[in-house]
Every structure is written in C-alpha cells, then in structure tokens.
MARBA-3410 file (N, C-alpha, C, O; in Angstrom, 1 decimal):
208
17.0,-1.3,16.8,17.8,-1.5,18.0,17.1,-1.0,19.2,16.5,0.1,19.2 ~ 17.0,-1.8,20.3,16.3,-1.3,21.5,17.1,-0.1,22.1,18.3,-0.2,22.2 ~ 16.3,0.9,22.5,17.0,2.0,23.2,17.5,1.5,24.5,16.8,0.9,25.3 ~ 18.8,1.8,24.8,19.4,1.3,26.1,20.2,2.4,26.7,20.7,3.3,26.0 ~ 20.4,2.3,28.0,21.4,3.0,28.7,22.6,2.1,28.8,22.7,1.2,29.6
23.6,2.4,27.9,24.7,1.4,27.8,25.7,1.5,28.9,25.9,2.6,29.5 ~ 26.4,0.4,29.2,27.4,0.3,30.3,28.7,0.0,29.8,28.9,-0.9,29.0 ~ 29.7,0.8,30.2,31.1,0.5,29.9,32.0,0.2,31.1,33.1,-0.2,30.9 ~ 31.5,0.4,32.3,32.2,0.2,33.5,31.3,-0.2,34.6,30.1,0.1,34.5 ~ 31.8,-0.9,35.6,30.9,-1.4,36.7,31.3,-0.7,38.0,30.6,-1.0,39.0
32.3,0.2,38.0,32.6,0.8,39.3,32.9,2.3,39.0,33.2,2.7,37.9 ~ 32.8,3.1,40.0,33.0,4.6,39.8,34.4,4.8,39.3,35.4,4.2,39.7 ~ 34.4,5.8,38.3,35.7,6.2,37.8,35.8,7.7,37.8,34.8,8.4,38.0 ~ 37.0,8.2,37.8,37.3,9.6,37.9,37.4,10.3,36.6,38.2,9.8,35.7 ~ 36.6,11.3,36.3,36.6,12.0,35.0,36.6,13.5,35.3,35.7,14.1,35.8
37.8,14.1,35.0,38.0,15.5,35.2,37.6,16.0,36.6,36.9,17.0,36.8 ~ 38.1,15.2,37.5,37.8,15.6,38.9,36.5,15.1,39.5,36.3,15.2,40.7 ~ 35.6,14.5,38.7,34.4,14.0,39.2,34.4,12.5,39.1,35.4,11.9,38.7 ~ 33.4,11.8,39.6,33.2,10.4,39.6,32.0,10.0,38.7,31.0,10.7,38.8 ~ 32.2,9.0,37.9,31.1,8.6,37.1,31.0,7.1,37.0,32.0,6.4,37.1
29.8,6.6,36.8,29.6,5.2,36.5,28.6,5.1,35.3,27.9,6.0,35.1 ~ 28.7,4.0,34.6,27.7,3.8,33.5,27.0,2.5,33.8,27.7,1.5,34.2 ~ 25.7,2.5,33.7,24.9,1.3,34.1,24.0,0.9,32.9,23.4,1.8,32.3 ~ 24.1,-0.3,32.5,23.3,-0.8,31.3,21.9,-1.2,31.8,21.7,-2.0,32.7 ~ 20.9,-0.6,31.0,19.5,-1.0,31.3,18.7,-0.7,30.1,18.8,0.3,29.5
17.8,-1.7,29.8,16.8,-1.5,28.7,15.6,-0.7,29.3,15.0,-1.1,30.2 ~ 15.4,0.5,28.8,14.4,1.4,29.4,13.0,1.0,29.1,12.1,1.7,29.4 ~ 12.8,-0.2,28.4,11.4,-0.7,28.3,11.1,-1.7,29.5,10.0,-2.2,29.6 ~ 12.1,-2.0,30.3,12.0,-2.9,31.4,12.0,-2.2,32.7,13.0,-1.6,33.1 ~ 10.8,-2.1,33.3,10.6,-1.3,34.5,11.6,-1.8,35.7,12.2,-0.9,36.3
11.8,-3.0,35.8,12.7,-3.5,36.9,14.1,-3.1,36.6,14.9,-2.7,37.5 ~ 14.5,-3.1,35.4,15.9,-2.6,35.0,16.1,-1.2,35.3,17.1,-0.7,35.7 ~ 15.0,-0.4,35.0,15.1,1.1,35.3,15.3,1.3,36.8,16.1,2.1,37.2 ~ 14.4,0.7,37.5,14.4,0.8,39.0,15.8,0.4,39.5,16.4,1.2,40.4 ~ 16.4,-0.7,39.0,17.7,-1.1,39.5,18.8,-0.1,39.1,19.7,0.1,39.9
18.7,0.4,37.9,19.7,1.4,37.5,19.7,2.6,38.4,20.8,3.1,38.8 ~ 18.5,3.1,38.7,18.4,4.3,39.5,18.9,4.0,40.9,19.7,4.8,41.5 ~ 18.5,2.9,41.5,18.9,2.5,42.8,20.5,2.3,42.9,21.1,2.7,43.9 ~ 21.0,1.6,41.9,22.5,1.4,41.8,23.2,2.7,41.8,24.3,2.9,42.5 ~ 22.7,3.7,41.0,23.4,5.0,41.0,23.3,5.7,42.3,24.3,6.3,42.8
22.2,5.6,42.9,22.0,6.3,44.3,22.9,5.6,45.3,23.5,6.3,46.2 ~ 23.0,4.3,45.2,23.9,3.6,46.2,25.4,3.9,45.9,26.1,4.1,46.9 ~ 25.8,4.1,44.7,27.2,4.4,44.4,27.6,5.7,44.9,28.7,5.9,45.3 ~ 26.6,6.7,44.8,27.0,8.1,45.2,26.3,8.6,46.5,26.6,9.7,46.9 ~ 25.5,7.8,47.0,24.9,8.2,48.3,23.6,9.0,48.2,22.9,9.2,49.2
23.3,9.5,47.0,22.1,10.2,46.7,22.0,10.5,45.2,22.9,10.2,44.5 ~ 20.8,11.1,44.8,20.6,11.5,43.4,20.2,13.0,43.5,19.4,13.4,44.3 ~ 20.8,13.8,42.6,20.5,15.2,42.5,19.8,15.5,41.2,18.9,16.4,41.2 ~ 20.1,14.8,40.1,19.6,15.2,38.8,19.3,13.9,38.0,20.0,13.0,38.0 ~ 18.1,13.9,37.4,17.7,12.9,36.5,17.4,13.6,35.2,16.6,14.5,35.1
18.0,13.1,34.1,17.7,13.5,32.7,17.1,12.4,32.0,17.8,11.4,31.7 ~ 15.8,12.5,31.6,15.2,11.4,30.8,15.4,11.8,29.3,14.8,12.7,28.8 ~ 16.3,11.1,28.6,16.7,11.5,27.3,16.5,10.4,26.2,16.5,10.8,25.0 ~ 16.3,9.2,26.6,16.1,8.2,25.6,14.8,8.4,24.8,13.8,8.8,25.4 ~ 14.8,8.1,23.5,13.5,8.3,22.7,13.6,7.5,21.4,14.7,7.3,20.9
12.5,7.2,20.9,12.4,6.5,19.6,11.4,7.3,18.7,10.6,8.0,19.2 ~ 11.5,7.0,17.4,10.6,7.6,16.4,10.0,6.5,15.6,10.7,5.8,14.9 ~ 8.7,6.5,15.6,7.9,5.5,14.7,6.9,6.4,14.0,5.9,6.8,14.5 ~ 7.2,6.6,12.7,6.3,7.5,11.9,5.5,6.7,10.9,6.0,5.9,10.1 ~ 4.2,7.0,10.9,3.3,6.4,9.9,1.9,7.2,10.1,1.6,7.6,11.2
1.2,7.3,9.0,-0.2,7.9,9.1,-1.0,7.0,10.0,-0.8,5.8,10.2 ~ -2.1,7.6,10.5,-2.9,6.9,11.5,-3.5,5.7,10.9,-3.8,4.7,11.7 ~ -3.8,5.6,9.6,-4.5,4.4,9.1,-3.5,3.3,8.9,-3.9,2.2,8.6 ~ -2.2,3.6,9.0,-1.2,2.5,8.8,-0.3,2.3,10.0,0.5,1.4,10.1 ~ -0.4,3.2,11.0,0.4,3.1,12.2,0.0,1.9,13.0,-1.2,1.7,13.3
0.9,1.0,13.3,0.6,-0.2,14.0,0.4,0.0,15.5,1.1,0.9,16.0 ~ -0.4,-0.8,16.1,-0.5,-0.7,17.5,0.8,-1.0,18.2,1.1,-0.5,19.3 ~ 1.6,-2.0,17.6,2.9,-2.3,18.2,3.8,-1.1,18.2,4.5,-0.8,19.2 ~ 3.8,-0.3,17.1,4.7,0.8,17.1,4.2,1.9,18.0,5.0,2.6,18.7 ~ 2.9,2.1,18.1,2.3,3.1,19.1,2.7,2.7,20.5,3.1,3.5,21.3
2.5,1.4,20.8,2.8,1.0,22.2,4.3,1.1,22.5,4.6,1.5,23.6 ~ 5.1,0.8,21.6,6.6,0.9,21.9,7.0,2.4,22.0,7.8,2.7,22.9 ~ 6.4,3.2,21.2,6.7,4.7,21.3,6.3,5.2,22.7,7.1,5.9,23.4 ~ 5.1,4.8,23.2,4.7,5.2,24.5,5.5,4.6,25.6,5.8,5.2,26.6 ~ 6.0,3.4,25.4,6.8,2.7,26.4,8.1,3.4,26.6,8.5,3.6,27.7
8.8,3.7,25.5,10.1,4.4,25.6,10.0,5.9,25.9,10.7,6.4,26.8 ~ 9.1,6.6,25.2,9.1,8.0,25.3,8.3,8.6,26.5,8.5,9.7,27.0 ~ 7.4,7.7,27.1,6.5,8.2,28.2,6.6,7.3,29.4,6.8,7.8,30.5 ~ 6.4,6.0,29.3,6.4,5.1,30.4,7.7,5.1,31.1,7.8,5.1,32.3 ~ 8.8,5.0,30.3,10.2,5.0,30.9,10.5,6.2,31.8,11.0,6.1,32.9
10.2,7.4,31.3,10.4,8.6,32.1,9.6,8.6,33.4,10.0,9.1,34.4 ~ 8.3,8.1,33.3,7.5,8.0,34.5,8.2,7.0,35.5,8.3,7.4,36.7 ~ 8.7,5.9,35.1,9.3,4.9,36.0,10.6,5.5,36.6,10.8,5.4,37.8 ~ 11.4,6.1,35.7,12.7,6.6,36.2,12.4,7.8,37.2,13.1,7.9,38.2 ~ 11.5,8.6,36.9,11.2,9.8,37.7,10.7,9.3,39.1,11.1,9.9,40.1
9.8,8.4,39.1,9.3,7.8,40.3,10.4,7.2,41.2,10.4,7.4,42.4 ~ 11.3,6.4,40.5,12.4,5.8,41.2,13.4,6.9,41.8,13.8,6.7,42.9 ~ 13.7,7.9,40.9,14.7,8.9,41.3,14.2,9.7,42.5,14.9,10.1,43.3 ~ 12.9,10.1,42.4,12.3,11.0,43.5,12.5,10.4,44.9,12.6,11.2,45.8 ~ 12.6,9.1,45.0,12.8,8.5,46.3,14.1,8.9,46.9,14.2,9.0,48.1
15.1,9.1,46.1,16.5,9.4,46.5,16.8,10.9,46.5,17.9,11.3,46.9 ~ 15.9,11.7,46.0,16.1,13.2,45.9,15.7,14.0,47.1,14.7,13.6,47.7 ~ 16.4,15.0,47.4,16.0,15.9,48.4,15.9,17.3,47.9,15.8,17.5,46.7 ~ 16.0,18.3,48.7,15.9,19.7,48.3,16.9,20.0,47.2,18.1,19.7,47.4 ~ 16.5,20.6,46.2,17.3,21.0,45.0,17.4,19.9,44.0,18.1,20.1,43.0
16.6,18.8,44.1,16.6,17.8,43.1,16.0,18.3,41.8,15.1,19.2,41.8 ~ 16.5,17.8,40.7,16.0,18.2,39.4,15.7,17.0,38.5,16.4,16.1,38.4 ~ 14.5,17.1,37.9,14.1,16.1,36.9,13.9,16.8,35.6,13.0,17.7,35.5 ~ 14.6,16.5,34.6,14.6,17.1,33.3,14.3,16.1,32.2,15.1,15.1,32.1 ~ 13.3,16.3,31.4,13.0,15.3,30.4,13.2,16.0,29.0,12.9,17.2,28.8
13.6,15.2,28.0,13.8,15.7,26.7,12.5,15.4,25.9,12.2,14.2,25.6 ~ 11.8,16.4,25.5,10.6,16.3,24.7,10.8,16.5,23.3,11.8,16.0,22.7 ~ 10.0,17.3,22.6,10.2,17.7,21.2,9.3,18.9,20.9,8.2,19.0,21.5 ~ 9.7,19.7,20.0,8.9,20.8,19.6,7.6,20.3,18.9,6.6,21.0,18.7 ~ 7.6,19.0,18.4,6.5,18.4,17.8,5.4,18.1,18.8,4.3,17.6,18.4
5.7,18.2,20.1,4.6,18.1,21.1,3.7,19.3,21.1,2.5,19.2,21.4 ~ 4.2,20.4,20.6,3.5,21.7,20.7,2.8,22.0,19.3,1.8,22.7,19.3 ~ 3.4,21.6,18.3,2.9,21.9,16.9,3.2,20.7,16.0,4.4,20.4,15.7 ~ 2.2,20.1,15.5,2.4,18.9,14.6,2.4,19.5,13.2,1.4,19.8,12.6 ~ 3.6,19.5,12.6,3.9,20.2,11.4,3.8,19.3,10.1,3.8,19.8,9.0
3.7,18.0,10.3,3.7,17.1,9.2,2.7,15.9,9.5,2.2,15.8,10.6 ~ 2.5,15.1,8.5,1.8,13.9,8.7,2.6,12.8,9.4,3.8,13.0,9.6 ~ 2.0,11.8,9.8,2.7,10.6,10.3,3.3,10.7,11.7,4.2,10.0,12.1 ~ 2.8,11.7,12.5,3.4,12.0,13.8,2.5,11.6,15.0,2.8,12.0,16.1 ~ 1.5,10.8,14.7,0.5,10.5,15.7,1.1,10.0,17.0,0.9,10.4,18.1
2.0,8.9,16.9,2.5,8.3,18.0,3.6,9.2,18.7,3.6,9.3,19.9 ~ 4.5,9.7,17.9,5.6,10.5,18.5,5.1,11.8,19.1,5.4,12.1,20.3 ~ 4.3,12.6,18.5,3.8,13.8,19.0,2.9,13.5,20.3,3.0,14.3,21.3 ~ 2.1,12.5,20.2,1.3,12.2,21.4,2.1,11.8,22.6,1.8,12.2,23.7 ~ 3.2,11.1,22.4,4.1,10.7,23.5,4.8,11.9,24.1,4.9,11.9,25.3
5.2,12.8,23.3,5.9,14.0,23.8,4.9,15.0,24.4,5.3,15.7,25.4 ~ 3.7,15.1,23.9,2.7,15.9,24.5,2.3,15.4,25.9,2.2,16.1,26.9 ~ 2.2,14.1,26.0,1.9,13.4,27.3,3.0,13.6,28.3,2.8,13.7,29.5 ~ 4.3,13.7,27.8,5.4,13.9,28.7,5.3,15.3,29.3,5.8,15.5,30.5 ~ 4.8,16.3,28.6,4.6,17.6,29.2,3.6,17.5,30.4,3.8,18.1,31.5
2.5,16.8,30.2,1.5,16.6,31.2,2.1,15.9,32.4,1.8,16.3,33.6 ~ 2.9,14.9,32.2,3.5,14.2,33.3,4.5,15.1,34.1,4.5,15.1,35.3 ~ 5.2,15.9,33.3,6.2,16.8,34.0,5.5,17.8,34.8,5.9,18.1,35.9 ~ 4.4,18.4,34.3,3.6,19.4,35.1,3.1,18.7,36.4,3.1,19.3,37.5 ~ 2.7,17.4,36.3,2.2,16.7,37.5,3.3,16.5,38.5,3.1,16.6,39.7
4.5,16.1,38.0,5.7,15.9,38.8,6.0,17.2,39.5,6.4,17.2,40.7 ~ 5.9,18.3,38.8,6.3,19.6,39.4,5.3,19.9,40.6,5.8,20.4,41.7 ~ 4.1,19.6,40.5,3.1,19.7,41.6,3.4,18.7,42.7,3.4,19.1,43.9 ~ 3.6,17.5,42.4,3.8,16.5,43.4,5.1,16.7,44.2,5.1,16.4,45.4 ~ 6.1,17.2,43.6,7.4,17.2,44.2,7.9,18.6,44.6,8.9,18.8,45.3
7.1,19.6,44.3,7.5,21.0,44.5,7.7,21.3,46.0,8.6,22.0,46.4 ~ 6.8,20.7,46.9,6.9,21.0,48.3,8.2,20.4,48.9,8.7,20.9,49.9 ~ 8.8,19.5,48.2,10.1,18.9,48.6,11.3,19.7,48.0,12.5,19.3,48.3 ~ 11.0,20.7,47.3,12.1,21.5,46.7,12.7,20.8,45.4,13.8,21.1,45.0 ~ 11.9,19.9,44.8,12.4,19.2,43.6,11.7,19.8,42.4,10.4,20.0,42.4
12.4,20.2,41.3,11.8,20.8,40.1,11.7,19.7,39.0,12.4,18.7,39.0 ~ 10.8,20.0,38.1,10.6,19.1,37.0,10.3,19.9,35.7,9.4,20.8,35.8 ~ 11.0,19.7,34.7,10.9,20.5,33.5,11.1,19.7,32.2,11.6,18.6,32.3 ~ 10.6,20.2,31.1,10.8,19.6,29.8,11.6,20.5,28.9,11.3,21.7,28.9 ~ 12.6,20.0,28.2,13.3,20.7,27.1,12.8,20.2,25.8,12.9,19.0,25.5
12.3,21.0,24.9,11.8,20.6,23.6,12.8,21.0,22.5,12.8,22.1,22.0 ~ 13.6,20.1,22.1,14.5,20.4,20.9,13.6,20.4,19.7,12.6,19.7,19.5 ~ 14.1,21.2,18.7,13.6,21.1,17.3,14.6,20.2,16.6,15.2,19.3,17.1 ~ 14.8,20.5,15.3,15.7,19.7,14.5,17.1,19.8,15.0,17.7,20.9,15.0 ~ 17.7,18.8,15.4,19.0,18.7,16.0,19.9,17.7,15.3,19.4,16.6,15.0
21.1,18.0,15.0,22.0,17.1,14.2,22.4,16.0,15.0,23.4,16.1,15.8 ~ 21.7,14.8,14.9,22.0,13.6,15.6,22.0,12.4,14.6,21.6,12.6,13.5 ~ 22.4,11.3,15.1,22.3,10.1,14.2,20.8,9.8,13.8,20.6,9.3,12.7 ~ 19.9,10.1,14.6,18.5,9.9,14.3,18.0,10.9,13.3,17.1,10.5,12.5 ~ 18.5,12.1,13.2,18.0,13.1,12.3,19.2,14.0,11.9,19.3,15.2,12.3
20.1,13.5,11.0,21.3,14.2,10.6,21.0,15.5,9.8,20.0,15.5,9.1 ~ 21.8,16.5,10.0,21.7,17.7,9.3,21.8,17.6,7.8,21.4,18.5,7.0 ~ 22.4,16.5,7.3,22.6,16.3,5.9,21.7,15.1,5.4,21.9,14.5,4.3 ~ 20.7,14.8,6.2,19.8,13.7,5.9,18.8,14.0,4.8,18.7,15.2,4.4 ~ 18.0,13.1,4.3,17.1,13.3,3.2,15.9,14.2,3.5,15.3,14.8,2.6
15.6,14.4,4.8,14.5,15.3,5.2,14.9,16.6,5.8,14.1,17.4,6.3 ~ 16.3,16.8,5.8,16.8,18.0,6.5,16.4,19.3,5.9,16.0,20.2,6.6 ~ 16.4,19.4,4.6,16.1,20.7,3.9,14.6,21.1,4.2,14.3,22.2,4.4 ~ 13.7,20.1,4.2,12.3,20.3,4.5,12.2,20.9,5.9,11.3,21.8,6.1 ~ 12.9,20.4,6.8,12.9,20.9,8.2,13.4,22.3,8.3,12.9,23.2,9.0
14.6,22.6,7.6,15.2,23.9,7.6,14.2,25.0,7.1,14.3,26.1,7.6 ~ 13.4,24.7,6.1,12.5,25.6,5.5,11.5,26.1,6.5,10.9,27.2,6.3 ~ 11.3,25.4,7.6,10.2,25.8,8.6,10.8,26.7,9.7,10.1,27.2,10.5 ~ 12.1,26.8,9.7,12.8,27.5,10.8,13.1,29.0,10.6,13.3,29.4,9.4 ~ 13.0,29.8,11.6,13.3,31.2,11.5,14.8,31.4,11.3,15.2,32.2,10.6
15.6,30.5,12.0,17.1,30.5,11.7,17.4,29.1,11.1,17.5,28.1,11.8 ~ 17.5,29.1,9.7,17.4,27.8,9.0,18.7,27.0,9.1,19.4,26.8,8.1 ~ 19.0,26.5,10.3,20.1,25.6,10.5,19.7,24.6,11.6,18.9,24.9,12.5 ~ 20.3,23.4,11.6,20.0,22.4,12.6,20.7,22.9,13.9,21.8,23.5,13.9 ~ 20.1,22.5,15.0,20.8,22.7,16.3,21.9,21.7,16.5,21.9,20.7,15.8
22.7,22.0,17.5,23.8,21.0,17.9,23.4,20.4,19.2,22.7,21.0,20.0 ~ 24.0,19.3,19.5,23.8,18.7,20.8,24.1,19.6,21.9,23.4,19.6,23.0 ~ 25.1,20.4,21.8,25.5,21.3,22.9,24.5,22.4,23.1,24.4,22.9,24.2 ~ 23.7,22.7,22.1,22.6,23.7,22.3,21.6,23.2,23.2,21.1,23.9,24.1 ~ 21.2,22.0,23.1,20.3,21.3,24.0,20.9,21.1,25.4,20.2,21.3,26.4
22.1,20.6,25.4,22.8,20.3,26.6,22.9,21.6,27.5,22.9,21.5,28.7 ~ 23.1,22.7,26.8,23.3,24.0,27.5,22.0,24.4,28.3,22.1,24.8,29.5 ~ 20.9,24.1,27.7,19.6,24.4,28.4,19.4,23.4,29.6,19.0,23.8,30.7 ~ 19.7,22.2,29.3,19.6,21.2,30.4,20.5,21.5,31.6,20.1,21.5,32.7 ~ 21.8,21.9,31.3,22.7,22.3,32.3,22.2,23.5,33.1,22.4,23.6,34.3
21.6,24.5,32.4,21.1,25.7,33.1,19.9,25.3,34.0,19.9,25.8,35.2 ~ 19.0,24.4,33.6,18.0,24.0,34.5,18.5,23.2,35.6,17.9,23.2,36.7 ~ 19.6,22.4,35.4,20.1,21.6,36.5,21.0,22.5,37.5,21.3,22.0,38.6 ~ 21.4,23.7,37.1,22.2,24.5,37.9,21.5,25.5,38.8,20.3,25.4,38.8 ~ 22.2,26.3,39.5,21.6,27.2,40.5,20.7,28.2,39.8,19.7,28.7,40.5
20.9,28.6,38.6,20.1,29.7,38.0,18.7,29.1,37.7,17.8,29.9,37.5 ~ 18.5,27.8,37.5,17.3,27.2,37.2,16.4,26.8,38.4,15.4,26.1,38.2 ~ 16.8,27.2,39.6,16.1,26.7,40.8,14.7,27.1,40.9,13.9,26.4,41.6 ~ 14.2,28.2,40.3,12.9,28.6,40.4,12.0,28.3,39.2,10.9,28.8,39.1 ~ 12.5,27.5,38.3,11.8,27.1,37.1,11.3,25.7,37.3,12.1,24.8,37.5
10.0,25.5,37.3,9.4,24.1,37.4,8.1,24.1,36.7,7.4,25.1,36.6 ~ 7.8,22.9,36.1,6.5,22.7,35.4,6.6,23.4,34.0,5.5,23.7,33.4 ~ 7.8,23.7,33.5,7.9,24.5,32.3,8.3,23.6,31.1,8.9,22.5,31.3 ~ 7.9,24.0,29.9,8.4,23.4,28.7,9.1,24.4,27.9,8.5,25.4,27.4 ~ 10.4,24.2,27.7,11.3,25.2,27.1,11.7,24.7,25.7,12.3,23.6,25.6
11.4,25.5,24.7,11.6,25.1,23.3,12.9,25.6,22.7,13.1,26.9,22.8 ~ 13.7,24.8,22.1,14.9,25.2,21.5,14.8,24.6,20.0,15.3,23.5,19.8 ~ 14.3,25.4,19.1,14.0,24.8,17.8,14.3,25.8,16.6,13.9,25.6,15.5 ~ 15.2,26.8,16.9,15.5,27.7,15.8,14.3,28.4,15.2,14.3,28.9,14.1 ~ 13.3,28.6,16.0,12.1,29.3,15.6,11.1,28.5,14.7,10.3,29.1,14.1
11.3,27.2,14.7,10.4,26.4,13.8,8.9,26.6,14.3,8.0,26.5,13.5 ~ 8.7,26.7,15.6,7.3,26.9,16.1,6.9,28.3,16.3,5.9,28.6,16.9 ~ 7.7,29.3,15.9,7.4,30.7,16.1,6.2,31.1,15.3,5.8,32.3,15.3
END
C-alpha cells in the first residue's frame, strides 16, 4: 500500500477547541506534497510545525535488495521530507519547527537486510542538520526523533520478530506511540526552542 496522508474532510473542523483539516496526498508525488503544504498554510494563514512521519520498510540483504525497493525507500523516507520541509519553510517564521521521524537504526545497524532503511534514515539526519543551518537565522529549528522498537501496525509488540528486538534493549519492552509523540511535542513546544540539528533517540536503550 502506498504511504499516504489520508483525508477525511475538506474544510476546517473544530477539535477540542482547535481547528483541524486532513488533506490527502501521496508523499511520493512532489506536486501533491507541495499542494498539501500550501493548502494547509492557506487554511490557517501560516505554518508553525511540520512533522515528517511517513515511512516504509523494505528489508533484504544487499545482494538481493532490488533497485526498485531501494529507490522507493529513499523516495518515501528521504525525498518526501526534503520536499515537505522545503515547501513548509516558505510559510514559516520565527519559532517554526521541522521535526522528522528517523530510526535508531540510523545510528546502529544491528541486523542484516537494513541497507535501504538505515541508509535512508541516516541521510535524514544529514538533511536535518543542513536544515538547521539553513533556517536557523530565521528562528526555525530542525530536529530528528529516532524511535526504537515501537508497538505499531508495522512492528507490533507481539509480532514474530518482537522478542529478538526486546533482547537488545536495556528496558526490554516496546515503546508506545505516545512515548514518541511526547518527544515530538516537547520539541514543538516552548521548552524545545533552543534545540536544533539534534537527533534524539527513544529506543529503550537498544543503542546503549
């Protein structure tokens, strides 16, 4: 299934005192990403925060990893954050935040078959550091959050590879989505205003 930013409504709606819209865009399509960012900025008059969170996993040893799988991994995990960040920066002012979801596997490749995935997430760190330099004078920060094993549909805590992952962790349990969201919210909030160009790892000590 193609990674998408799904849409359920076409106009701003009120959620717990705030306003929200959902915009459908295939993040492999540069024009669709640009339009989604522009539409969000038009709806609210500006952009304050961009979170690049879509990602895919294509695992195979280097001798069997297809070029198509490598290219798609880079398109979704690296190219799309570049396009979205470039588009969002146009609409951001002082206090803007760009936060990308990386992986602890960018820092330490603990298994085989991770060539495409780890390369894409390591490159995301380099992109983020460059964004921090390019946008810092405008008061815009850019950071990466590196989750470790997190209980999601892509990598469930009761999945066939879960125990293998737990054995590598200092605290042998999977993270929860709210663990990662808490760090993202901190970076997006006032306490994170002086953090930029950083890669923050939340992995239960798997990389310790």
